[in-house]
N, C-alpha and C positions, 0 to 999 in steps of 0.2 A: 503494500500500500504505500501511496506516496504522502508528502507531508500536507497536500490538499485535503486529503481525506483525513488527516488527525485534525487540522484546522477547521474543517467541518464538524467533526465530533466535540471539539473544544468549546465551538461557539454554541452548541446545543447544550453542553455542560451548564452554560449559565442560565438556560431554560429555555422553555419551548418556542419555536418560531415557525413562521411560514416561509417558504422559499425564497421569497424576493427579501423579506428581512434577515433570513439566515445569510444570503448572499451580501447583503450589504455589511452584516457584522464581520464577515471573514474579510471584505474588502477595506472597511474602517480601521481594523486592527493590524492588517499587514501592508496595505497599499498594492496588493495583487488583484487583478482583475479576475473573477471566479465566474465562468461561463455557465451557462445553463446547462449545455451537453457536459460539463463536469459534474456540476451539483447534483442533478436530477439521478442521472445513472448511479452516484454514488448512494445517494440517500434511499434508492431502489435495493443496492446491495446490502445495505446498513439494515434496511427494513427486512428483508429476507433472511438475515443472520440472526435477527431479535435484538438488534443493537438500538434500534430506532422504532418507535410505534407513529403509525399516521392515524389522525383523525381529522375530521372535516368541521368546518366553522361556517356558519350560514353567514350570508352577506347579503343586503339588502339590494335588490335589483342586479344582482350579480352572481356567478356560480359560486359555489362554496369554495373556501380556502381550506386548502390542505396544511395542516398544522404538524409539525414534526417534533417529537420529543425523545430524549435519550433516556433507555432503560438501564437497570444495573447492568445487564450483560453490555450495552454500550459503554458504561463507566468502564467496566473492566477491560473491554477491549480497547479503549483509549488508551488507558494505563500501560497495556501492553505492547501497543503500537509505539507509544512514548518509550518504553523501556528497550525496545527491540531495534538497533541500530549497527547493523553488519558494517566493518571498517570500509566496504566499498560503497555503501550507501553514505557513511559518513564523511566521505569525500565532498560531497554534495555540501555545499555552504546551507542552503534552504532546510535540507533535511537535518543538519545539525541544528541549526538556528530555532526551527520550529520545536523541537524536543527542547533545547536549552530554556527556551521561552516558558514551557511548561514544566520546569523541574519542581515545581511546588507540589505538583502532583506524584513525584516520584520518591521512592525511598533513597536513602544514602547510597545502598549499594547500586541500584539501578542508576543513579547519577554517576557515581563511579565508573559504571559499564559504559554509559554514553561517553563520558568524557574520555575514557581510554580509547574507545573507538575512533575518536576523531584525531586524538593525539596520535595514535599510530598512522591514520589518514595523513594527515599533514606532515608527520615525520616521514612518510613514503615518498609524500611529494617534494620533500625539502630534499631527500637524497637523490631525487630524479632531477631537480632542477641543478644541483651540486654537479652531477655527471653532464647536464647539457651545458652547463656554464664552461666545463673543461673542453668538452669537444667545440663549443664556439670559439674558444680561446686558441685550440689547436688549428682551428681553419681561418682565423684571423678576421672572424665575424664582431667586429668591435659592437656592433648595435645588438647583437645577441648577447654578449657579454653584459652591456648595460641592463637589458631587460632580464636576465637570468638573476644578476644580482640583485636587482630591485624584486624579483619575485621571492628570490631565498630570504631576503631580509623580512618581508611580509609574513612568511612561513616562520620565520625564527620569533618574529615579533607575537605572532597567534600562539605559538607552544609556550612562551612565557605567559601569556594572557590565560591560555588552557590551564597551565601549573597552579597559577593564582586562584581560577575557577575551581580546581579539585579541592584545594584548600579550604574554600569557602564551603564547598558543598558537603564537605565533611564536618562542619562547624554549624551550619543550618539545619535545622529539623525539617 
């Protein structure tokens, strides 16, 4: 599942919503545009899995509105999705940041696991960048060296930041 599905469930965690309202909640908190062709298929899958219930609400002079609500199964699914971050997925900044933003829903050990996956992913990227920099230098690609040096600095800064987050995740309930 993707970070967008996590965001959909997380917004329902705050309370029931109809589709348009749910879409606006996700967009307001993330800045991402959530399209109906992403939202409604996800809601249908969640409903089939028992994670979401759907009820209708009458509207004067209009078709009934569909209201979606998170179930206990949905709350458990959300926590499971937040805690599950394979290293390959941890390399994706949106996947990681989505989980990081919801750390209040995770246990210390789950936070530790998510952070460890990101640290491994960023460490792997840094190693790759260092090899690329070496090759760029060997081939006299001055601009390649400049770019890989900057990307490596960013990865190093992120690793420092992640180390600080790991300490903080241990301290906070």
